[in-house]
C-alpha positions as CSV (number, residue, x, y, z in Angstrom):
1,M,-1.5,14.5,37.5
2,P,-2.1,12.6,34.3
3,F,1.5,11.4,34.2
4,T,1.1,9.6,37.5
5,H,-1.7,7.5,36.1
6,P,-1.0,3.8,36.1
7,S,-1.3,3.6,32.3
8,F,1.5,6.1,31.9
9,Q,3.6,4.4,34.5
10,K,3.3,1.1,32.5
11,I,4.3,2.8,29.3
12,H,7.2,4.4,31.1
13,A,8.4,1.1,32.5
14,L,8.1,-0.6,29.1
15,L,10.2,2.1,27.5
16,R,12.9,1.8,30.2
17,K,13.1,-1.9,29.5
18,G,13.5,-1.2,25.8
19,G,17.3,-0.9,26.0
20,D,19.5,2.2,25.4
21,S,18.3,5.7,24.9
22,R,18.2,5.4,21.1
23,T,16.0,2.3,21.3
24,R,13.7,4.0,23.8
25,A,13.5,7.0,21.5
26,G,12.4,4.6,18.7
27,W,9.6,3.3,20.8
28,V,8.5,6.8,21.7
29,L,8.5,7.6,18.0
30,L,6.4,4.5,17.3
31,L,3.8,5.6,19.9
32,T,3.8,9.1,18.4
33,A,3.2,7.6,15.0
34,A,0.2,5.8,16.3
35,L,-1.3,9.1,17.5
36,I,-0.6,10.9,14.3
37,G,-1.9,8.0,12.2
38,A,-5.2,8.0,14.2
39,I,-5.7,11.7,13.3
40,T,-5.6,11.1,9.5
41,I,-7.4,7.7,9.6
42,F,-10.6,8.9,7.8
43,H,-9.0,11.0,5.1
44,G,-9.5,10.1,1.5
45,R,-11.3,7.4,-0.4
46,F,-10.3,5.3,-3.4
47,V,-12.1,2.8,-5.5
48,D,-9.8,-0.1,-4.7
49,E,-10.4,0.2,-1.0
50,S,-14.2,0.3,-1.7
51,D,-13.7,-3.0,-3.5
52,N,-11.9,-4.5,-0.5
53,L,-14.7,-3.3,1.9
54,V,-17.6,-4.6,-0.2
55,V,-16.0,-7.9,-1.0
56,A,-15.0,-8.5,2.6
57,R,-18.6,-7.8,3.6
58,L,-19.8,-10.4,1.0
59,L,-17.3,-12.9,2.3
60,V,-18.6,-12.5,5.9
61,S,-22.1,-13.1,4.6
62,G,-21.0,-16.4,3.0
63,D,-19.7,-15.6,-0.5
64,H,-16.3,-17.0,-1.6
65,L,-13.6,-14.8,-3.2
66,Y,-13.1,-15.6,-6.9
67,A,-15.7,-18.3,-7.0
68,D,-18.6,-15.9,-6.3
69,V,-16.9,-12.5,-6.7
70,F,-14.6,-11.6,-9.5
71,S,-11.2,-10.0,-8.6
72,H,-7.8,-9.9,-10.3
73,H,-6.2,-8.9,-7.0
74,Y,-4.5,-11.3,-4.7
75,P,-6.5,-12.3,-1.5
76,W,-4.7,-10.9,1.5
77,A,-6.4,-7.5,1.8
78,Y,-9.8,-9.2,1.3
79,W,-9.2,-11.9,3.9
80,W,-7.8,-9.5,6.4
81,T,-10.7,-7.1,6.1
82,A,-13.2,-10.0,6.3
83,L,-11.6,-11.2,9.5
84,V,-11.9,-7.7,11.0
85,F,-15.5,-7.5,10.0
86,T,-16.2,-10.9,11.5
87,L,-14.9,-9.5,14.8
88,T,-16.3,-6.0,14.6
89,G,-19.1,-6.0,12.0
90,P,-18.8,-4.1,8.7
91,S,-17.0,-0.9,9.7
92,L,-14.8,1.5,7.7
93,A,-13.3,2.8,11.0
94,A,-12.4,-0.8,12.1
95,A,-10.9,-1.7,8.8
96,R,-8.7,1.4,8.6
97,A,-7.7,1.1,12.3
98,S,-6.7,-2.5,11.7
99,L,-4.4,-1.5,8.9
100,L,-2.7,1.1,11.2
101,I,-2.3,-1.5,13.9
102,Y,-0.9,-4.0,11.4
103,Q,1.7,-1.5,10.1
104,L,2.8,-0.4,13.5
105,A,2.9,-4.0,14.8
106,T,5.0,-5.0,11.7
107,L,7.4,-2.1,12.4
108,A,7.6,-3.0,16.1
109,I,8.5,-6.6,15.3
110,A,11.1,-5.4,12.8
111,M,12.5,-3.0,15.4
112,R,12.9,-5.8,17.9
113,L,14.4,-8.4,15.5
114,S,16.7,-6.1,13.5
115,R,17.8,-3.9,16.5
116,Y,17.2,-0.8,14.3
117,G,15.0,0.6,17.1
118,F,15.6,4.3,16.6
119,E,15.8,4.1,12.8
120,L,12.5,2.2,12.3
121,G,10.9,4.4,15.0
122,L,11.9,7.3,12.9
123,V,10.4,5.6,9.8
124,A,7.1,5.1,11.7
125,F,7.0,8.7,12.6
126,A,7.7,9.9,9.1
127,W,5.3,7.5,7.5
128,S,2.5,8.5,9.9
129,I,2.7,11.9,8.2
130,L,3.5,10.9,4.6
131,R,1.0,8.0,4.4
132,F,-1.7,10.7,4.0
133,F,-0.3,11.3,0.5
134,Y,0.1,7.7,-0.6
135,Y,-3.4,6.3,0.4
136,G,-1.4,4.6,3.2
137,N,-4.3,5.0,5.6
138,L,-6.7,3.2,3.2
139,V,-7.2,-0.6,3.3
140,L,-5.3,-1.4,0.1
141,Y,-3.0,-4.3,-0.8
142,S,0.0,-2.0,-1.1
143,G,-0.4,-0.9,2.6
144,F,0.0,-4.5,3.7
145,A,2.8,-5.4,1.2
146,G,4.7,-2.3,1.9
147,A,5.1,-2.7,5.6
148,A,6.0,-6.4,5.2
149,L,8.6,-5.6,2.6
150,L,10.2,-3.1,4.9
151,A,10.4,-5.6,7.7
152,V,12.1,-8.2,5.4
153,F,14.5,-5.5,4.2
154,A,15.4,-4.3,7.7
155,I,16.0,-7.8,9.1
156,T,18.0,-8.9,6.1
157,L,20.2,-5.7,6.2
158,A,20.8,-6.2,9.9
159,A,22.0,-9.7,9.3
160,L,24.3,-8.8,6.4
161,V,26.1,-6.0,8.3
162,R,26.3,-8.4,11.3
163,R,24.2,-6.2,13.5
164,I,22.3,-9.4,14.4
165,K,22.9,-13.1,14.0
166,F,20.3,-14.5,11.6
167,T,18.6,-17.2,13.6
168,I,15.8,-19.6,13.1
169,W,13.4,-17.2,14.7
170,H,14.5,-14.4,12.4
171,G,13.9,-16.9,9.5
172,V,10.3,-17.5,10.7
173,A,9.6,-13.8,10.9
174,V,11.1,-13.1,7.5
175,G,9.1,-16.0,6.0
176,A,5.8,-14.9,7.5
177,F,6.3,-11.3,6.3
178,A,7.3,-12.6,2.8
179,A,4.1,-14.7,2.6
180,I,2.0,-11.6,3.6
181,A,3.8,-9.4,1.0
182,F,3.3,-12.0,-1.8
183,L,-0.4,-12.7,-0.9
184,A,-1.0,-8.9,-0.9
185,D,1.0,-8.1,-4.1
186,P,2.5,-10.9,-6.1
187,L,5.0,-8.6,-7.7
188,S,6.7,-8.5,-4.3
189,V,8.3,-11.8,-5.3
190,Y,11.2,-10.1,-7.1
191,A,12.4,-8.3,-4.0
192,L,11.7,-11.4,-1.8
193,V,13.9,-13.6,-4.0
194,V,16.7,-10.9,-3.7
195,S,16.4,-11.0,0.1
196,F,16.4,-14.8,0.4
197,G,19.3,-15.0,-2.0
198,F,21.5,-12.7,0.1
199,L,20.4,-14.3,3.4
200,L,21.9,-17.6,2.2
201,W,25.3,-15.9,2.9
202,T,24.4,-15.4,6.6
203,S,22.8,-18.8,7.5
204,W,21.6,-21.3,5.0
205,R,19.6,-23.2,7.7
206,A,17.7,-20.1,8.9
207,T,17.1,-19.1,5.2
208,L,15.6,-22.5,4.6
209,V,13.3,-21.9,7.5
210,A,12.3,-18.6,6.1
211,S,11.6,-20.2,2.7
212,A,9.7,-23.0,4.3
213,T,7.6,-20.5,6.4
214,A,6.8,-18.4,3.4
215,A,5.9,-21.5,1.3
216,S,3.7,-22.8,4.1
217,G,1.8,-19.5,4.3
218,I,1.2,-19.5,0.6
219,M,0.2,-23.2,0.6
220,L,-2.3,-22.5,3.5
221,A,-3.8,-19.8,1.3
222,G,-4.0,-22.2,-1.6
223,G,-5.5,-24.9,0.6
224,Y,-8.2,-22.5,1.7
225,L,-9.0,-21.7,-2.0
226,V,-9.3,-25.4,-2.6
227,A,-11.5,-25.9,0.4
228,T,-13.8,-23.1,-0.9
229,H,-13.8,-24.4,-4.4
230,S,-12.2,-21.2,-5.5
231,L,-8.7,-22.3,-6.8
232,E,-9.7,-22.6,-10.4
233,A,-11.4,-19.2,-10.4
234,F,-8.3,-17.7,-8.7
235,L,-6.0,-19.1,-11.4
236,A,-8.3,-17.7,-14.1
237,Q,-8.7,-14.3,-12.5
238,A,-5.6,-13.4,-10.5
239,I,-3.1,-15.1,-12.7
240,D,-4.3,-15.8,-16.3
241,F,-6.4,-12.6,-16.5
242,N,-3.5,-10.4,-15.2
243,A,-1.0,-12.0,-17.5
244,N,-3.1,-12.1,-20.7
245,V,-5.7,-9.3,-20.4
246,Y,-4.8,-6.7,-17.8
247,S,-1.2,-6.6,-18.9
248,R,-2.2,-5.4,-22.3
249,Y,-3.8,-2.3,-20.8
250,L,-0.9,-1.7,-18.4
251,G,1.6,-2.2,-21.2
252,E,3.6,-4.6,-19.0
253,G,3.1,-8.1,-17.6
254,P,4.2,-9.9,-14.5
255,Q,7.6,-10.8,-16.1
256,R,9.6,-7.6,-15.5
257,F,13.2,-8.6,-15.9
258,A,13.7,-5.8,-18.5
259,Q,12.4,-3.2,-16.1
260,L,14.7,-4.7,-13.4
261,L,17.7,-4.4,-15.6
262,K,16.7,-0.8,-16.5
263,Q,16.6,0.1,-12.8
264,L,19.9,-1.5,-12.1
265,T,21.7,0.1,-15.0
266,S,20.2,3.6,-14.6
267,G,21.1,4.2,-10.9
268,L,17.4,3.7,-10.0
269,E,16.6,6.3,-12.6
270,I,17.8,9.1,-10.4
271,T,18.7,11.2,-13.4
272,D,15.0,11.3,-14.5
273,P,14.2,15.0,-14.7
274,G,10.7,14.2,-13.3
275,W,12.3,13.9,-9.8
276,R,14.3,17.1,-9.9
277,K,11.4,19.7,-9.7
278,L,12.5,22.1,-7.0
279,E,9.3,24.0,-6.2
280,P,9.8,24.2,-2.4
281,L,6.2,25.5,-2.0
282,K,4.7,22.9,-4.4
283,S,1.0,22.4,-4.4
284,F,-0.2,19.0,-3.3
285,T,-3.4,18.9,-5.4
286,G,-1.8,17.5,-8.6
287,T,-2.6,14.5,-10.6
288,Y,-1.8,10.8,-9.9
289,G,1.9,10.5,-8.9
290,D,2.5,14.2,-8.9
291,F,3.6,14.2,-5.3
292,D,6.6,12.0,-6.1
293,R,7.7,14.2,-9.1
294,W,9.5,16.5,-6.7
295,L,13.1,17.1,-5.5
296,F,12.0,16.5,-1.9
297,T,10.3,13.1,-2.6
298,G,11.2,11.2,-5.8
299,F,14.8,12.5,-5.9
300,L,15.4,12.5,-2.2
301,Y,14.3,8.8,-1.9
302,R,16.7,7.7,-4.6
303,L,19.5,9.9,-3.3
304,A,19.2,8.5,0.2
305,I,19.3,4.9,-1.1
306,L,22.3,5.5,-3.4
307,T,24.0,7.3,-0.5
308,L,23.4,4.3,1.8
309,V,24.7,1.9,-0.9
310,A,27.9,4.1,-1.3
311,G,28.3,4.3,2.5
312,L,28.1,0.5,2.9
313,A,30.6,0.1,0.1
314,L,33.0,2.5,1.6
315,R,32.8,0.5,4.9
316,K,33.6,-2.6,2.8
317,R,30.2,-4.0,3.4
318,F,29.9,-4.9,-0.3
319,L,27.4,-7.7,0.2
320,A,25.1,-5.4,2.1
321,A,25.5,-2.6,-0.5
322,A,24.7,-5.0,-3.3
323,F,21.6,-6.2,-1.4
324,V,20.2,-2.7,-0.9
325,Y,20.7,-1.8,-4.5
326,F,19.2,-5.0,-5.9
327,Y,16.3,-5.0,-3.4
328,V,15.3,-1.4,-4.2
329,A,15.5,-2.0,-7.9
330,A,13.2,-5.0,-7.5
331,L,10.7,-2.8,-5.5
332,L,10.7,-0.2,-8.2
333,I,9.5,-2.6,-10.9
334,V,6.3,-2.9,-8.8
335,A,5.7,0.8,-9.1
336,R,7.9,3.9,-9.4
337,Y,5.6,6.3,-7.6
338,D,2.2,6.8,-5.8
339,F,0.3,4.4,-3.6
340,R,1.5,1.2,-5.3
341,S,5.1,2.1,-4.5
342,Q,4.7,2.0,-0.7
343,G,7.3,-0.7,-0.3
344,F,9.9,1.5,-2.1
345,I,8.8,4.6,-0.1
346,L,9.2,2.8,3.2
347,V,12.6,1.4,2.4
348,A,13.7,4.9,1.2
349,L,12.5,6.4,4.5
350,F,14.5,3.7,6.3
351,S,17.6,4.6,4.2
352,I,17.0,8.3,5.2
353,A,16.7,7.2,8.9
354,L,19.9,5.2,8.7
355,I,21.8,8.2,7.3
356,I,20.3,10.6,9.9
357,G,21.0,8.1,12.7
358,A,24.7,7.7,11.7
359,P,27.0,9.7,13.9
360,P,29.3,11.6,11.5
361,A,30.3,14.5,13.8
362,V,33.4,12.9,15.3
363,R,34.8,11.7,12.0
364,F,33.9,15.0,10.4
365,A,35.7,16.9,13.1
366,R,38.8,14.8,12.6
367,T,39.0,16.0,9.0
368,L,39.2,19.6,10.2
369,D,41.7,19.1,13.0
370,G,44.2,21.5,11.5
371,S,46.5,18.8,10.0
372,H,47.3,18.7,6.3
373,F,44.7,17.5,3.8
374,T,44.8,14.0,2.6
375,W,42.7,12.3,-0.1
376,N,41.5,9.6,2.3
377,R,39.4,12.3,4.0
378,V,37.4,13.0,0.9
379,P,34.9,10.1,1.5
380,V,34.4,11.2,5.1
381,L,33.7,14.8,4.0
382,G,31.4,13.5,1.2
383,R,29.4,11.3,3.6
384,A,29.1,14.2,6.1
385,T,28.0,16.6,3.3
386,M,25.4,14.1,1.9
387,Q,24.1,13.6,5.4
388,V,23.5,17.3,5.8
389,V,21.8,17.5,2.4
390,I,19.5,14.6,3.1
391,I,18.6,15.9,6.6
392,L,17.7,19.3,5.1
393,L,15.6,17.7,2.2
394,A,13.8,15.3,4.6
395,T,13.1,18.0,7.1
396,W,11.5,20.3,4.5
397,L,9.5,17.3,3.2
398,L,8.1,16.6,6.6
399,F,7.5,20.2,7.4
400,R,5.6,20.8,4.2
401,A,3.6,17.6,4.6
402,T,2.7,18.4,8.2
403,A,1.7,22.0,7.2
404,H,-0.6,20.6,4.5
405,I,-2.2,18.2,6.9
406,I,-2.8,21.1,9.3
407,I,-4.3,23.2,6.5
408,E,-6.6,20.2,5.6
409,A,-7.6,19.7,9.3
410,N,-11.3,20.3,8.5
411,N,-11.2,17.6,5.8
412,L,-9.9,14.8,8.1
413,T,-13.1,13.8,9.7
414,Y,-15.4,11.0,8.7
415,A,-18.2,13.4,7.9
416,A,-16.0,15.5,5.6
417,N,-15.0,12.4,3.6
418,F,-18.1,10.2,3.6
419,H,-21.2,12.3,4.6
420,D,-22.0,13.1,0.9
421,M,-21.7,9.4,0.0
422,E,-23.9,8.3,2.8
423,V,-26.5,10.8,1.8
424,E,-26.3,9.4,-1.8
425,G,-26.5,5.9,-0.5
426,Q,-29.7,6.7,1.4
427,R,-31.1,8.4,-1.7
428,I,-30.4,5.3,-3.8
429,V,-32.3,3.1,-1.3
430,E,-35.2,5.4,-0.7
431,D,-35.8,6.9,-4.2
432,L,-34.5,4.2,-6.6
433,A,-34.7,0.9,-4.6
434,C,-38.1,1.9,-3.2
435,G,-36.8,1.2,0.3
436,R,-36.2,-2.5,-0.5
437,S,-33.0,-4.1,0.8
438,D,-33.1,-7.1,-1.6
439,V,-32.3,-4.9,-4.6
440,V,-28.9,-5.3,-6.3
441,L,-26.8,-2.4,-7.5
442,G,-24.4,-2.2,-10.4
443,Y,-22.4,1.0,-10.5
444,F,-20.3,1.1,-13.7
445,P,-17.6,1.5,-14.8
446,G,-16.9,1.1,-11.1
447,D,-17.2,2.5,-7.6
448,P,-18.2,-0.1,-5.1
449,L,-18.4,2.6,-2.5
450,F,-22.0,3.1,-3.6
451,N,-22.7,-0.5,-2.7
452,W,-21.0,0.1,0.6
453,V,-23.0,3.1,1.7
454,S,-26.3,1.8,0.4
455,G,-25.8,-1.7,1.7
456,L,-27.0,-3.2,-1.6
457,R,-25.4,-6.3,-3.0
458,P,-23.4,-5.9,-6.3
459,L,-25.0,-6.9,-9.6
460,G,-23.7,-10.4,-10.2
461,R,-20.1,-11.3,-9.8
462,Y,-18.6,-8.1,-11.1
463,L,-18.1,-4.9,-9.0
464,F,-16.4,-3.2,-11.9
465,L,-16.7,-2.9,-15.7
466,F,-13.5,-1.1,-16.5
467,P,-12.3,-1.9,-20.0
468,W,-10.1,-4.7,-18.9
469,V,-12.8,-6.4,-16.9
470,A,-15.5,-5.6,-19.5
471,E,-13.5,-7.5,-22.1
472,V,-14.3,-10.7,-20.3
473,A,-17.3,-9.9,-18.2
474,L,-19.6,-7.8,-20.5
475,P,-21.2,-10.7,-22.4
476,E,-22.1,-12.4,-19.1
477,V,-23.4,-9.2,-17.5
478,V,-25.6,-8.4,-20.5
479,R,-26.8,-12.0,-20.8
480,E,-27.7,-12.3,-17.1
481,L,-29.2,-8.8,-16.6
482,P,-31.9,-9.1,-13.9
483,Q,-35.4,-8.4,-14.9
484,T,-36.5,-7.5,-11.4
485,G,-35.0,-5.8,-8.3
486,A,-32.0,-4.1,-10.0
487,I,-30.5,-0.7,-10.2
488,I,-27.7,0.1,-12.7
489,H,-25.7,3.2,-13.2
490,V,-23.5,3.8,-16.2
491,G,-21.4,6.9,-16.0
492,D,-20.7,8.9,-19.2
493,E,-16.9,9.1,-18.8
494,T,-13.7,8.1,-20.4
495,V,-11.5,5.6,-18.6
496,W,-7.8,6.4,-18.7
497,S,-8.5,9.0,-21.4
498,Y,-8.8,6.3,-24.0
499,F,-12.0,4.3,-23.3
500,P,-15.3,6.1,-23.4
501,T,-18.0,4.1,-21.6
502,H,-20.7,4.9,-24.3
503,K,-18.6,2.9,-26.7
504,Y,-17.1,0.0,-24.9
505,L,-20.3,-0.5,-22.7
506,A,-22.6,0.0,-25.7
507,P,-24.1,-3.5,-25.5
508,L,-25.1,-3.0,-21.9
509,L,-26.5,0.5,-22.6
510,E,-28.5,-0.9,-25.5
511,R,-30.0,-3.6,-23.4
512,L,-30.8,-1.1,-20.6
513,D,-32.5,1.3,-23.0
514,Q,-34.7,-1.6,-24.2
515,E,-35.7,-3.3,-20.9
516,Y,-35.0,-0.9,-18.1
517,V,-36.6,2.4,-17.0
518,N,-34.2,5.4,-17.6
519,K,-34.2,7.7,-14.5
520,G,-31.7,10.1,-16.0
521,N,-28.1,11.0,-15.3
522,G,-27.0,7.4,-16.1
523,W,-29.4,5.7,-13.7
524,Y,-31.6,2.8,-14.8
525,V,-34.0,0.6,-12.8
526,S,-35.7,-2.7,-13.6
527,P,-39.4,-2.4,-14.6
528,D,-40.7,-3.5,-11.2
529,L,-38.9,-0.5,-9.6
530,G,-39.9,2.0,-12.3
531,E,-43.3,3.0,-10.9
532,C,-42.3,3.5,-7.3
533,S,-38.9,5.1,-7.7
534,G,-38.3,8.7,-8.3
535,T,-36.1,10.4,-10.9
536,N,-32.5,11.4,-10.2
């Protein structure tokens, strides 16, 4: 009975119009990915997402990014979330749902334009499971950049292998995705330059359109910063600060040509022993990046990409093979693992899908037809063998990931992930803010999720006082410490195992001890709140 419903009939008709059976299968996989993605939408929380949520809410209320709120991140994730909140009101569910819709829509466009319908549908299906492990369901800049970079990759590869003719409209799409990727994560520029360089071999006119579209998108963003009197602050925070302050803590700056050369000359670091840990029953509760230090992830991803490069070269698609290798190397200088590497992960999944989707059976059978052995059959046997190996590794990865999600089923709800924070937010308002909504809250070294759940504005321009931010912000924070209507928490912790807060935030703690009321456990309130607020 449900399958006779008009809604199902419309979906069925749409799939039938989608082309051949492989293309229709791709659309089915995309729809399945939407369902799986919705199941895990509330899982996990991370400080950078809290930053996006709180800043977006401030933008909706009239603040301007950079001018009124400090950030060394690029603006796309903030602006996107603010737009969503303008339409729906501040809502975590709406923000995360919008990211899922964005990712699926991006893949749908890429499927249509690249004609890799089945392969990108397979990527959507696999990513709907694996995004759970990469914060891919959280509203982070990497979630926007990753999907856009995959779309650019798929369309460029399709043009280079002559699967499609690279037209003006393809150029517009590539340019739009390039602008999004850059405005979400500026380190995407290395991969984008690689793509545009290779696209010149297909159609210089369409490539110029792509470049013009990307430049127009970036210029529009710059124009908005000018209109909101935020351009100077953007240059100081997102460019100068990253290049001269944050880079010292990371140990690397935005100029990463040495890292690019290392990736190119090391075979994408496939020999790194960190990727070769077998552990079929590996625990997924490890530290940052541990999920990728595994044969079925870090090694599989690189193996699939190098296999794709070799396969293209054997088919004498040398330009396409070079593009894949250089593009992936450029992605790896953004990040080698974990959530910031989503662009690399998605391209790796696409490589796996291309290998799985290739039909080797006929050619493999011809090598076993009973005739005498010849050396020209070695590449065919090698490709078939690698295909089997990659299918087995990928199948086990998805099986283990799915099993883990099923085991964690009770932790996928909104209540399981945010109820404790909402209770804490209510306690902050009632016990520390005395029920007042005009109180400001500074939670340091940083977790704006407390601002989100309590509804209290941040203390001044700074949502964080991590060591790299404190280096430039601490004098201002101490100097402009409010004398009324303020709550401040300073956690006794060590950031990145090297920076204890009681040392690098000592000037703030000294001022708080002198002028604020200590409520215990790192909580301080301004004197006007001291009498009515309780203790922690």
